[in-house]
C-alpha positions, 0 to 999 in steps of 0.5 A: 166736736169729737172730744167724746169719740174714739174708743181706747187709746193703743200706746206703744213705745220704741225700743229700749236699750238695756245691753251693748251685746258684747258676749260674742266678743268676750265669749273669744276673748275668754277661749284666747289662749295670750290671755291670763286667767283673770282676765278668762274668767272676767271674761266669763262673768261679762257674758254671764252678767248679760245673760241674766239682764236678758233673762230679768235676773237681776241680782245675778247680773249685779254680782256678775257684773261687779266681778267682772269690772273688780278683774278687769280694773286688777289686770289693768285692762282699759278695754275691759274695764269701760266694758264692764263699767258699762254693764254695771250701769246696765245692771242699773238701769234695768233695775229702773225698768223692773222698779217702773214696771211694779209701780215702785217709781221712788225707786225706778229714780234712785236706780237711775239718779245712782247710774248717772253719778256713776257714770259722772263720777268715772267720766272723771276719772277718764279725764284724768287718766286722758282716756278719750274713748272712756269719757265717751263711754261715760256720756253715753251711759249718762245720756242712757240714764237720762233719755227716759222718764226724767224730764225735757231737762234731762233730755236735752241733757242726753240730746248733748251727750250722745251727740259728743259721745257719737263724735268721739267714737267716730274720731277714733274710728270705733263703729260699734260705739258709734252705732251704740251712741247713735242708737241712743242719740235714735232713741232721745229724739224718739221720746222727744217726738221728733220722728223724721231725726230719730228716723234717720239716726236709726237708719245710721245706727243700724249701717254702722253695725252692719259695717262691723257685721253686729245682728243683734245690735243692727236688729236693735237699730232697725226694731227702734227704725220700725216703732219711729215709723209706726209713731210717725204712722208711716206703717208700711216701713214700719213692717219692713223694718220689722221683718228685717229686724225679726229676719236677723234675731231669726239668724243670731237672737235667743228665742226670747228676742225673737218673741219680741220682735213679733209681738212688737211686728204683729202691733204694727198690723194692729195699728194697720188694722190689719186683722189677718196678719194681726192673727197671723202674727199673733198664732207665730208668736203662740208656737213659739211660745211653745219653744221658750224655757220661761212660758208664764211671763211671756203668755200674758204678752201674747194672750193680749196681743190675742184678744186685741187681733180677735177683738180687731177680726170682730170675734169678741167671743174668741178672744174671750175663750183664749183669755180663759183658757189661759187663765185656767192655766196659770190661776192656781199657781202661787208663782204666777199670781202676777201674771194671773192680773194680767191674764184677767186685766185681758179678760176683762177687756174681752168680756166688756168688747163681747158685752157681758159687762156683768162678768167683767166685774166679776172677774175685775173683783177677782184680779183686785183681790189677786193685786191685794194679795201681791199688794201692788198697788200699780197692778190695782190701778191698771185694772181699774183702769180697764174696768173703767173702759168696760164701764163706758162701753156698757153706758154705766158711766158712774161706775166708770167714773168711779173707777176712773177715781180709784186709778188716779187715786191709786197711783199718786199715792204712788208718786208714778208722776208720769201714769198719773198724768195719763190716766188722769188725761185719758180716762179720768177726762174721757168720762168727765166728758161723756157725762158733761161735766166739763168743769171737772174735766177742765179742773183735772186737766190743770191738775195733770199740767201743773203735775208735767209742769213739775217734773219738766216734762214738756210733751205732757204739758202739751198735750194737756194744752191740747186738751184743754183748749177743746174743754174751754171751748166745750166750756163756752170759752173758744178764746181761752181755747185758741190761746191754749192750742196757740201754746200747745203748738209752741211747745209741739213745734219747738219739740219737732213733735210734728204729728203732735202739732198736726192734732193741735191744729185739728183741734183748732179748726173743730173750736172756731168751727164751733164758734162758727168763724168757718175761715179760721177753721179753714185755715187751721185744717189746711195748715194740718193737711201742710203738716200731715203732708212733712209727716208722711203719715197717710191716714192722718192726712185723710183724717185731716181733710174729713175735718176740713171736710166737716168745715165746709159742711157746717158752712153749707158748703156741700161740693167743697166738704165732698170734694175733701171727703173724696180725697180722704177716702182716695188715700184710704185706697191708696194706703189699703185701709180698708176700714178707714175707706169704708168709714169715709165712705159712709161720712160720703154718703151723709154728705151726697145725701145732703147736698142732693137734698138740698137741691130744688126740685123744681129746677129742671136744670139740676135734674141732670146733677141729681141724678148723676150725684145719686149714681156717684154715691150709689157706687160708693155706698155699693163699695162700702157693703164690698169692703164690710163683707171682706172685712168680716164687719156685720156693723159695717156691712149693715150700715152699708147696705141701709145706705145702699137701699137710701139710694134706691129710695132718692132713686124711686126704686122702692123694690130694690130698696126693701131689699138693703133694708130687709137686709140691713134689718136682719144683720143689725136683728142678729148683731142685737144693735138698737140703732142699727135696727133703728136706721133699718126700719127708718128705711123699711117707712121709705119704702112704705111711703114709696109703695103708698102703702100708708098702713106698713108705714105705720107699724113700721113707724111704731117699732121706730119710736119704740127704739127711740124710746129703748134707746133714749137718744136725742137723736133718734128721739127726732128721727122718730118724730121726723119719720112721724111727721111724713106719715102722718102727712100724707102725700109727703114726697119725702123719704125720712132722714138718716141721723145727721142729714136731710133725707131723699128728696121727690123719687118718682117725679124726680126720676121721671124728670131724670130720664126726660132730662137725658134725652136732651144732652149729648152726655151719656154717663158711663156704664161702670159694669161694662167698664169694668168687663171692658178692662177685665177684657183689656187685662185678659188680653195683655197677660194672655188671659188667666182666671186671676184677673177679675176686679178685686185680685191686684193687677200686680197677682194678675200679672200686670208688672211695671212695664205691662202697667205704664202699657196698660195706663197708654191703653186705659187714655187712649180708650177713654179719653182721659189724663190718667196719673203716672200713679194710677197703678199704684194708687188704685191697684184693682181693676175696681179701683180703676173702674171708679176712677174712670167712671168719676173722670168721664162724668165730670168731664162729660165724655161718653163711653158706651163700650 
């Protein structure tokens, strides 16, 4: 089970509508000649209030909004009164947001309750006056005040109110208000995690705003749609909608609105793990930052984003540098203490990833001291959470536990219920599980679940149950784990949260797998896959395919496991997810090695299967190396070379294996990664054994044993012991195993047998290099030559348009005698990808192609 795995959780929420963006209307209202002076003054107040809300000057906004309402009421302006009432309520909601961000949850609740009470009272007044539009405006305000942080029951009220308000506005032909009600409906669904309904409502809201040429509100609706797609895992659509929103804001919005949109778009690239475009967004945000009047309040957000982008790009040193420079700019300004703590918090994260835990501790002490000066417990909790993550990275688990406990206690004292629940689950419980303290982890989940029930937050309660199910299985009580999972599934299904339901099915599959109930595990994994199809999240589907693969491996069903992990690789390729592709390639390599070494070396009928399997696995391993280099991920490049070397060993090529092993060892030493170095030196042992150099093998073995001792890891020790048995058992014909699989089968004899078998059959496996060059020639002939045609450049960029792609597919089918899907050019956009597909097809179907 992978409860102990995974990095820091990145939680991102969607947009929260605070104003109606009516300033453009009321600025014209103020300038219109028929209006009397009081009406003009009220219109001016309205514009001023909206601007103050946007700038965060909420006391000034209160004065302007209340003055606006008073004047409109005196003059009997019905529309002005309705809009001004909503404006006053917007100020209360903005104050609640500010209080929540500062850790004052009780004050935030008071402000929202005050907003709700005001809307309810005014709705009754409009009802008495027979003003249906006024009633609908107050229904909408009530929905906005109850859709977030008020519990599941209040969210249901918000759903009902926003739907009723939308219906009234639609009948009254008030497109702008109908759009606002539909946008609120989208937000309610978003917070219920019913992303299908949220997606539909966001799109409808955008169209309504477009119909009245309201670019700001249209941008808001597109942003909500983008946030929904991102949460649903459909990142390409999130990016597309985010770009549209940004474009509208560049035409009609303020610099601050553009900054927020840029950073949101950058967040989508981070979620897609696209380091290059994430950094591009970060640099654009940094340039825009210089144009803002109030740079300090935005610098922490922009720097935090850049830190994540540099870390994703394997440049933690740059992340540290950016943080330090920004901190120095504001550290000594007494009016920027809060922003200083935010920057120091990001610096802790950057230093921990960089590997300097001692400096991270010093920065943590400084951040806590500044937070103490401010008297802000929420900031202190934030710092302690980050310190806990840092200690975990440094494998200082007791310190991580202490930091997590302090963070939880501070949040409890604040009455920050939502934050307390998530910190108990995502920080404290995580540390306890890593320490194998499952009983206390279970206790913490119970406390979080009780609190979720108290505040009537069903999604959080379901989240508690989903984690509890796995922990109960770790405690040796899988039946209770299954019951908790079933409850979580029912709750997620009731709320329409398909992703949440999918993840519980994934966990349920792992529980059954741990209990060796493989048929139930497969059923659960398949159910998770079917839900993924509904969600439309390719990456989540790839993850579920991996889960299915692991179940098959546990059941010793190697071919089924290979089929599932191959699907995961194909999905990642299709989604242009290079990191995911590399990850699943390495997992597939583990399965391939286990599968191939399970073959009986004495059974000559299996020789061809062994050889073909080695060839397929080698292609995957080389693809992993190529992608790792493109990603500039040295750790992945190291492991890719390790796998290439392992396949050379299995194919009886010690000289080639030695080159790969030396490359892997060089990278591991450079990065000071002991585990990777252990693998590389273990591969050197296997090379020496194949070269019959027992003395060299013993020398490499000593290095492996020293590394295993230094790591103190049971699996590393087991690997060292297994290698020792190989070396000491002179004449052994098996190479040493990788961490989770048995290693390569007898090589030289197998290689000779393979050569003999090759002459006995008619089928000849295709040469990938020859096939690739042939396809390049076909494409060059089709587009009239060109230097852009190579293995890695997308065909669309090489001049193969949609019409030409149909022709190319036809030619490939005729040339290689295979049937290709109509989406082949979409799923395999490069010649390299198409070559891999064709090699697999020809090999599986025993189609001989020699060029």
